[in-house]
C-alpha positions in Angstrom: -5.4 -5.2 35.9 -4.0 -8.3 34.4 -3.3 -11.6 36.1 -0.3 -13.8 35.6 -2.1 -16.2 33.3 -2.4 -13.8 30.3 -6.0 -12.9 30.9 -7.3 -9.6 32.4 -9.7 -9.3 35.3 -12.2 -7.5 33.1 -12.7 -10.4 30.8 -10.5 -9.2 27.9 -9.3 -11.9 25.5 -6.1 -13.7 26.1 -2.8 -12.8 24.5 -1.4 -15.9 23.1 2.0 -16.1 21.5 1.9 -16.1 17.8 3.7 -18.6 15.7 6.6 -17.3 13.6 5.9 -17.4 9.8 8.8 -19.2 8.2 7.7 -17.8 4.8 8.2 -14.2 6.2 11.6 -15.3 7.7 12.6 -16.5 4.2 11.6 -13.3 2.4 13.2 -11.0 5.0 16.4 -13.1 4.8 16.3 -12.8 1.0 16.0 -9.0 1.2 18.9 -9.0 3.7 21.1 -11.0 1.4 20.3 -8.8 -1.5 21.0 -5.6 0.5 24.4 -7.0 1.5 25.2 -8.2 -2.0 26.7 -11.4 -0.7 25.4 -14.9 -0.1 28.1 -16.1 2.4 27.1 -18.2 5.3 27.7 -15.3 7.7 25.4 -13.0 5.8 22.7 -15.6 5.5 22.9 -16.5 9.2 22.8 -12.8 10.1 19.8 -12.4 7.8 17.9 -15.2 9.5 18.7 -13.9 12.9 17.6 -10.4 11.9 14.4 -11.6 10.3 13.5 -13.6 13.4 14.3 -10.7 15.7 12.2 -8.3 13.6 9.2 -10.6 13.4 9.4 -11.2 17.2 9.8 -7.6 18.2 7.4 -6.2 15.5 4.8 -8.9 14.9 2.8 -8.6 11.8 -1.0 -8.6 12.2 -2.9 -11.6 11.0 -4.5 -10.8 7.6 -7.5 -12.7 6.5 -7.3 -12.9 2.7 -10.6 -13.7 1.1 -9.7 -13.3 -2.5 -10.5 -15.4 -5.4 -8.5 -14.9 -8.6 -10.5 -14.9 -11.7 -8.0 -15.3 -14.6 -9.9 -13.7 -17.4 -10.9 -10.7 -15.2 -7.3 -10.4 -14.1 -6.1 -10.3 -17.7 -8.7 -7.6 -18.5 -7.6 -5.6 -15.4 -3.9 -5.7 -16.3 -4.5 -5.0 -20.0 -6.8 -2.0 -19.3 -4.4 -0.7 -16.7 -1.4 -0.8 -19.1 -3.5 0.9 -21.7 -4.6 3.6 -19.3 -1.0 4.2 -18.2 0.1 4.5 -21.9 -2.7 6.9 -22.9 -2.3 9.0 -19.8 1.4 9.2 -20.2 1.0 10.8 -23.7 -1.8 13.1 -22.4 0.4 14.4 -19.5 3.4 14.8 -21.8 1.3 16.9 -24.1 0.1 19.0 -21.3 3.6 19.9 -20.3 4.7 21.1 -23.8 1.5 22.5 -25.3 1.1 26.3 -25.5 -1.7 27.9 -23.6 -2.8 28.7 -20.1 -1.5 26.7 -17.1 -3.1 23.3 -16.5 -5.5 23.2 -13.6 -6.6 20.3 -11.4 -9.1 19.4 -8.9 -9.3 17.5 -5.6 -12.3 15.2 -5.4 -13.7 12.5 -3.2 -15.1 9.2 -4.4 -17.0 6.5 -2.5 -15.6 3.1 -3.3 -18.0 0.1 -3.6 -15.8 -2.5 -2.0 -15.2 -2.8 1.7 -12.1 -5.0 1.6 -9.1 -2.9 2.7 -6.6 -4.8 0.5 -8.7 -4.3 -2.6 -9.3 -0.6 -1.7 -5.5 -0.2 -1.5 -4.9 -2.0 -4.8 -7.5 0.3 -6.4 -5.8 3.4 -4.9 -2.3 2.3 -6.0 -3.4 1.5 -9.5 -5.1 4.9 -9.7 -2.0 6.7 -8.4 0.2 4.9 -11.0 -1.8 6.3 -13.9 -0.2 9.7 -14.8 -2.4 12.7 -14.1 -3.9 11.4 -10.9 -2.5 11.5 -7.4 -4.1 9.7 -4.4 -4.3 12.1 -1.5 -6.0 9.9 1.1 -7.9 6.6 1.4 -10.1 6.1 4.4 -11.0 2.4 4.5 -13.7 2.5 7.1 -15.8 5.0 5.1 -14.6 3.7 1.7 -13.6 7.3 0.8 -10.9 7.8 -1.8 -9.6 11.4 -2.1 -7.5 12.2 -5.2 -6.1 15.1 -7.3 -6.8 14.9 -11.0 -4.9 16.9 -13.5 -6.5 19.0 -16.3 -10.0 19.0 -14.8 -11.9 22.3 -15.0 -15.5 21.4 -15.6 -18.0 19.1 -13.8 -18.2 17.0 -16.9 -14.4 16.3 -16.9 -14.6 15.6 -13.1 -17.4 13.1 -13.8 -15.2 11.4 -16.5 -12.4 11.0 -13.9 -14.8 9.5 -11.3 -16.2 7.1 -13.9 -12.6 6.1 -14.9 -11.5 5.5 -11.2 -14.7 3.6 -10.3 -14.3 1.5 -13.5 -10.8 0.7 -12.3 -12.2 -0.4 -8.9 -14.9 -2.5 -10.7 -12.1 -4.4 -12.7 -10.2 -4.9 -9.4 -13.3 -6.3 -7.7 -14.1 -8.6 -10.7 -10.6 -9.9 -10.7 -10.2 -10.6 -7.0 -13.4 -10.3 -4.9 -15.7 -13.4 -4.7 -18.7 -10.9 -4.0 -17.9 -8.6 -6.9 -21.3 -8.6 -8.6 -23.1 -8.1 -5.3 -20.8 -5.1 -4.4 -21.1 -3.6 -7.9 -24.9 -3.8 -8.0 -26.2 -0.4 -6.8 -29.6 -1.9 -5.7 -27.9 -4.4 -3.4 -25.6 -1.7 -1.9 -28.6 0.5 -1.0 -30.3 -2.5 0.7 -27.2 -3.2 2.8 -27.1 0.3 4.2 
């Protein structure tokens, strides 16, 4: 049972009103104006009111971002990602026109090294954007990424896909996570378990 002061009788934490993020109001208003295709005062005012209403009725959870951008690692991440997309595009295009038996694929699970949900999501999205791989599921609590890989029929080919995806995650961690080397060192990961 809860009391009128915002605390419950069983000692649960208080529900305090959250402050409105004016940065979120700005971006939601900008999207509203773009969707309407007009920047009249009425559309802008309607966008502001709609943004405030949406943020009050559907409050966003507080996200603690503990990222540190490393510029050189970020450049490597983007360059390698673009190269992977380009190469995989040609490989998938060839698979669609080449003669021979139908192309087979496999569904596989990979355990990610990082425990940050945002970085796990970035890894999953970058993996899904490379042609030939489709992310089926990501379970952040167990760090399990399930994906479908195209043109995989042997354990050796499956191992190459795993190595490629885990390499992608390593580049994401090196670009953004302050604890990247600790997370990527297998000895330290075994000690933490």
